[in-house]
C-alpha positions as CSV (number, residue, x, y, z in Angstrom):
1,M,102.7,115.4,-26.5
2,P,103.9,118.7,-28.0
3,H,101.6,121.6,-28.9
4,P,103.1,122.6,-32.3
5,G,103.6,126.4,-32.5
6,R,102.0,126.9,-29.1
7,G,99.2,128.8,-30.8
8,F,96.3,130.8,-29.2
9,T,94.0,127.8,-29.6
10,Q,90.4,128.6,-30.5
11,G,89.3,125.3,-32.1
12,L,90.6,121.8,-32.6
13,T,89.5,118.7,-34.6
14,V,91.2,115.4,-35.3
15,A,90.6,112.8,-38.0
16,E,92.7,109.7,-39.0
17,G,95.8,111.0,-37.2
18,T,95.6,114.5,-38.6
19,V,95.0,117.6,-36.4
20,W,93.5,120.8,-37.6
21,E,93.8,123.8,-35.3
22,S,92.3,127.2,-35.4
23,T,94.2,130.0,-33.7
24,G,93.0,133.5,-32.8
25,G,94.1,137.0,-32.3
26,Y,93.6,140.0,-34.7
27,G,96.5,139.9,-37.2
28,E,97.6,136.5,-35.9
29,S,94.6,134.2,-36.6
30,A,95.3,131.1,-38.8
31,L,94.2,127.6,-39.7
32,Q,96.9,125.0,-39.5
33,R,97.3,121.2,-40.0
34,Y,99.8,118.7,-38.6
35,E,100.1,115.1,-37.6
36,L,99.1,114.0,-34.1
37,G,102.2,114.0,-32.0
38,A,104.2,116.3,-34.3
39,A,106.6,118.7,-32.7
40,Q,106.4,121.3,-35.4
41,P,103.4,122.9,-37.1
42,G,102.6,121.9,-40.7
43,P,100.9,123.8,-43.4
44,R,99.3,127.1,-42.3
45,A,96.8,129.5,-43.8
46,A,96.6,133.0,-42.3
47,L,93.3,134.8,-41.9
48,P,92.8,138.4,-43.0
49,P,94.0,140.7,-40.1
50,E,90.5,142.0,-39.4
51,L,89.2,138.4,-38.6
52,F,89.6,136.7,-35.2
53,G,89.6,132.9,-35.8
54,E,87.4,130.7,-33.6
55,G,86.1,127.1,-33.6
56,I,86.4,124.6,-36.5
57,C,84.8,121.4,-37.6
58,R,85.3,119.0,-40.5
59,I,82.5,118.1,-42.9
60,R,83.8,115.5,-45.3
61,A,86.4,117.2,-47.5
62,H,86.1,120.7,-46.1
63,L,86.3,122.6,-42.8
64,W,84.1,125.3,-41.3
65,Q,85.9,128.0,-39.3
66,L,84.0,130.6,-37.2
67,T,85.1,134.1,-36.4
68,W,84.5,135.8,-33.1
69,R,82.7,139.1,-33.6
70,E,82.9,139.5,-37.4
71,R,79.7,137.5,-38.1
72,V,81.3,135.5,-40.9
73,A,82.3,131.9,-41.3
74,L,85.0,130.5,-43.6
75,R,84.9,127.3,-45.6
76,W,88.2,125.7,-46.3
77,D,89.5,122.7,-48.3
78,A,90.7,120.4,-45.5
79,R,93.6,119.0,-47.5
80,S,95.0,122.1,-49.3
81,L,93.9,124.7,-46.8
82,D,92.6,126.8,-49.7
83,L,89.8,129.2,-48.8
84,L,86.7,128.2,-50.7
85,S,84.1,130.7,-49.5
86,T,83.1,133.2,-46.9
87,I,79.5,133.3,-45.7
88,P,77.4,135.5,-43.3
89,F,76.9,134.1,-39.8
90,N,74.2,135.3,-37.4
91,R,75.9,135.2,-34.0
92,E,79.3,135.5,-32.4
93,G,81.4,132.5,-33.2
94,W,82.9,130.4,-30.4
95,G,82.7,126.6,-30.9
96,I,81.4,124.3,-33.6
97,C,81.2,120.6,-34.1
98,A,79.6,118.1,-36.6
99,A,76.9,116.0,-35.0
100,D,74.7,113.4,-36.6
101,G,73.8,115.1,-39.8
102,C,73.9,118.7,-38.5
103,V,76.3,121.2,-37.1
104,L,76.1,122.6,-33.6
105,T,77.6,126.0,-32.6
106,S,78.1,128.0,-29.4
107,D,78.5,131.7,-28.7
108,G,79.6,131.8,-25.1
109,T,76.0,131.9,-23.7
110,S,73.9,129.0,-22.5
111,E,72.6,128.3,-26.0
112,L,73.7,125.9,-28.7
113,V,72.4,126.3,-32.3
114,R,71.7,123.4,-34.5
115,R,72.6,124.3,-38.1
116,D,72.5,123.0,-41.7
117,P,76.0,121.5,-42.3
118,A,76.1,122.8,-45.9
119,T,75.1,126.4,-45.3
120,L,75.2,127.0,-41.5
121,E,71.7,128.3,-41.6
122,P,70.1,128.0,-38.1
123,L,67.6,125.3,-37.6
124,E,67.0,125.1,-33.8
125,V,68.1,126.7,-30.5
126,I,69.1,124.3,-27.7
127,R,69.0,125.8,-24.2
128,V,71.6,124.1,-21.9
129,R,70.6,123.6,-18.3
130,L,72.0,121.9,-15.2
131,D,69.7,121.3,-12.2
132,G,67.3,123.8,-13.8
133,E,69.8,126.6,-14.1
134,R,71.5,127.9,-17.3
135,V,75.0,126.8,-18.0
136,T,76.8,129.7,-19.7
137,D,80.3,130.2,-21.2
138,L,79.9,127.2,-23.5
139,N,83.0,127.4,-25.6
140,D,84.8,124.8,-27.9
141,L,82.6,121.9,-28.9
142,E,83.0,118.3,-29.8
143,W,80.7,115.4,-30.6
144,A,81.2,111.9,-29.1
145,A,79.1,109.0,-27.8
146,G,75.9,110.8,-28.7
147,R,76.7,113.8,-26.6
148,V,77.9,117.4,-27.2
149,W,81.0,118.1,-25.2
150,A,81.9,121.7,-24.3
151,N,84.7,123.2,-22.3
152,L,83.5,126.1,-20.1
153,F,85.4,129.3,-20.8
154,G,87.8,130.2,-18.1
155,Q,87.3,127.1,-16.1
156,R,88.9,123.6,-15.9
157,Y,85.6,121.8,-16.5
158,L,83.9,120.2,-19.5
159,V,80.3,119.2,-19.7
160,G,78.5,116.5,-21.7
161,I,75.1,117.7,-23.1
162,D,72.1,115.7,-24.3
163,P,71.5,117.3,-27.8
164,D,67.7,116.7,-27.6
165,S,66.9,118.1,-24.2
166,G,69.9,120.4,-23.6
167,E,70.4,118.7,-20.2
168,V,73.9,118.4,-18.8
169,T,74.4,114.7,-18.3
170,D,78.2,114.5,-17.7
171,L,80.6,116.7,-15.6
172,V,84.3,116.4,-16.3
173,D,87.1,117.8,-14.1
174,A,90.2,118.4,-16.2
175,K,92.4,119.4,-13.3
176,A,95.0,116.7,-14.2
177,V,96.0,118.4,-17.4
178,M,95.8,122.1,-16.4
179,E,99.0,124.0,-17.1
180,R,100.2,126.9,-15.0
181,H,101.2,130.0,-16.9
182,W,102.0,132.6,-14.2
183,G,100.9,136.1,-15.2
184,D,99.0,135.0,-18.3
185,R,95.3,135.0,-17.6
186,E,94.5,134.1,-21.2
187,A,96.3,130.7,-21.1
188,V,93.0,128.9,-20.4
189,L,91.8,125.5,-21.4
190,N,90.5,125.7,-25.0
191,G,90.5,122.9,-27.6
192,V,88.6,119.7,-27.3
193,A,88.8,116.9,-29.9
194,A,87.5,113.3,-29.8
195,L,90.0,110.5,-30.3
196,P,89.1,107.0,-31.5
197,G,89.2,105.3,-28.1
198,D,86.0,105.1,-26.0
199,G,85.9,108.2,-23.7
200,E,89.3,109.5,-25.1
201,F,89.9,113.1,-26.0
202,L,92.7,115.5,-27.0
203,L,92.8,118.6,-24.8
204,T,94.9,121.8,-24.9
205,G,94.8,125.5,-24.2
206,K,95.8,128.9,-25.4
207,G,99.5,129.1,-25.7
208,W,99.9,125.8,-23.8
209,R,103.2,123.9,-24.0
210,S,101.5,120.5,-24.6
211,M,98.5,118.7,-25.9
212,Y,97.0,116.0,-23.7
213,H,95.6,112.6,-24.6
214,V,93.1,111.9,-21.9
215,R,90.6,109.2,-20.9
216,L,87.5,109.9,-18.9
217,A,87.6,108.0,-15.6
218,A,84.6,107.7,-13.2
219,D,85.0,109.9,-10.2
220,R,83.3,110.5,-6.9
221,P,80.6,113.2,-6.8
222,P,82.2,116.7,-7.0
223,A,81.3,119.5,-4.6
224,W,80.7,122.0,-7.4
225,R,78.7,122.8,-10.4
226,P,79.5,125.0,-13.4
227,T,78.8,128.7,-13.1
228,P,79.3,131.7,-15.3
229,A,83.0,132.8,-15.4
230,A,84.2,136.3,-14.7
231,R,85.5,137.5,-18.1
232,P,86.7,141.0,-18.3
233,A,88.8,140.1,-21.3
234,R,87.7,136.6,-22.2
235,C,89.7,135.1,-19.4
236,G,89.3,134.0,-15.7
237,G,86.7,131.9,-14.1
238,R,85.7,130.0,-11.0
239,A,83.5,127.3,-9.7
240,R,81.1,127.5,-6.7
241,P,79.8,124.8,-4.4
242,G,76.7,123.0,-5.6
243,R,74.7,119.8,-5.3
244,P,75.2,117.3,-8.2
245,R,72.1,115.3,-9.3
246,D,72.1,111.6,-8.8
247,H,71.6,110.8,-12.5
248,E,74.6,112.8,-13.7
249,S,77.8,111.1,-14.5
250,R,80.9,112.5,-12.9
251,W,84.3,112.1,-14.5
252,S,87.9,113.2,-14.2
253,A,90.2,113.5,-17.2
254,T,93.2,111.2,-16.7
255,R,96.4,111.5,-18.8
256,R,97.3,108.8,-21.2
257,R,101.0,108.1,-21.8
258,R,102.2,107.6,-25.3
C-alpha cells in the first residue's frame, strides 16, 4: 500500500484503521495521521526545528512522541494533534510502545526501559540477550501477543522479546519487503505496527515508497543471529553467521495482498 508523503519514518502506530506516523530530521520532524491505505498524508503537526522526532505510541486519547538527542518527550492529543505538554526524558529516544499497563522504550542499545505510561518515569531496565549475548541496536518497538517486537537498526531483521526475562524468543527475516534505494544508506527498515490479525504487522522504512501488510510465517532455522550494526550516521548494518537455539521461533515476513 502507499506510504503517504514517503516520510523519514521514525515511529508508527495503528488503531482502528488510523495510522499515526512520526518522521525525523532537524527542521523536518512531524507527527501525522492518515487512514490505513491512504495515498496522501492527512493532518500534520510540525515539531520545532531543534527537535528530531522519534518513536511514538498511543495511550488512550493521547500520543507520546520521543526525540532523539534532545532528552524531551512530547504528549499530543491523538485526534486533534494539539501539543499538550513537553516533559524531560532521561535517555536518547528511539522506540516506544504501550505494553500491559506500562510503556517500554529503546535507545539503540541492548536495553529496554519499562516506564510509567502517564509520566514516562523509569521503573525498570530490561537487558535483551540472545544466546547469552547482548542484542544491540533495538530501534522501533511494538507490543503484540505478549512480546515486545523490535526492528534492529540498519538490518532487515526484527526480534520478539520476552518482557520479563529480556530473552529473544522470535527471529524475523523481513527480506520479502525490503526496498532498494540505490545510493541512499538512510533508507532502512524503520516502522513496526501491529495489525488486528494474528501475527500481522505493518512495516515500512525511511523514505520508502510503500507500507507493507505482512504476516509472520514459520521458517526454517536461519544461519545468522542479530549483531550490532555499523552506524557511522545511523545507517548501515549486517548479519553474521550464528547458531540459533532450538527453543527460538524462526519466522519470515510474508506480504499480504489487499
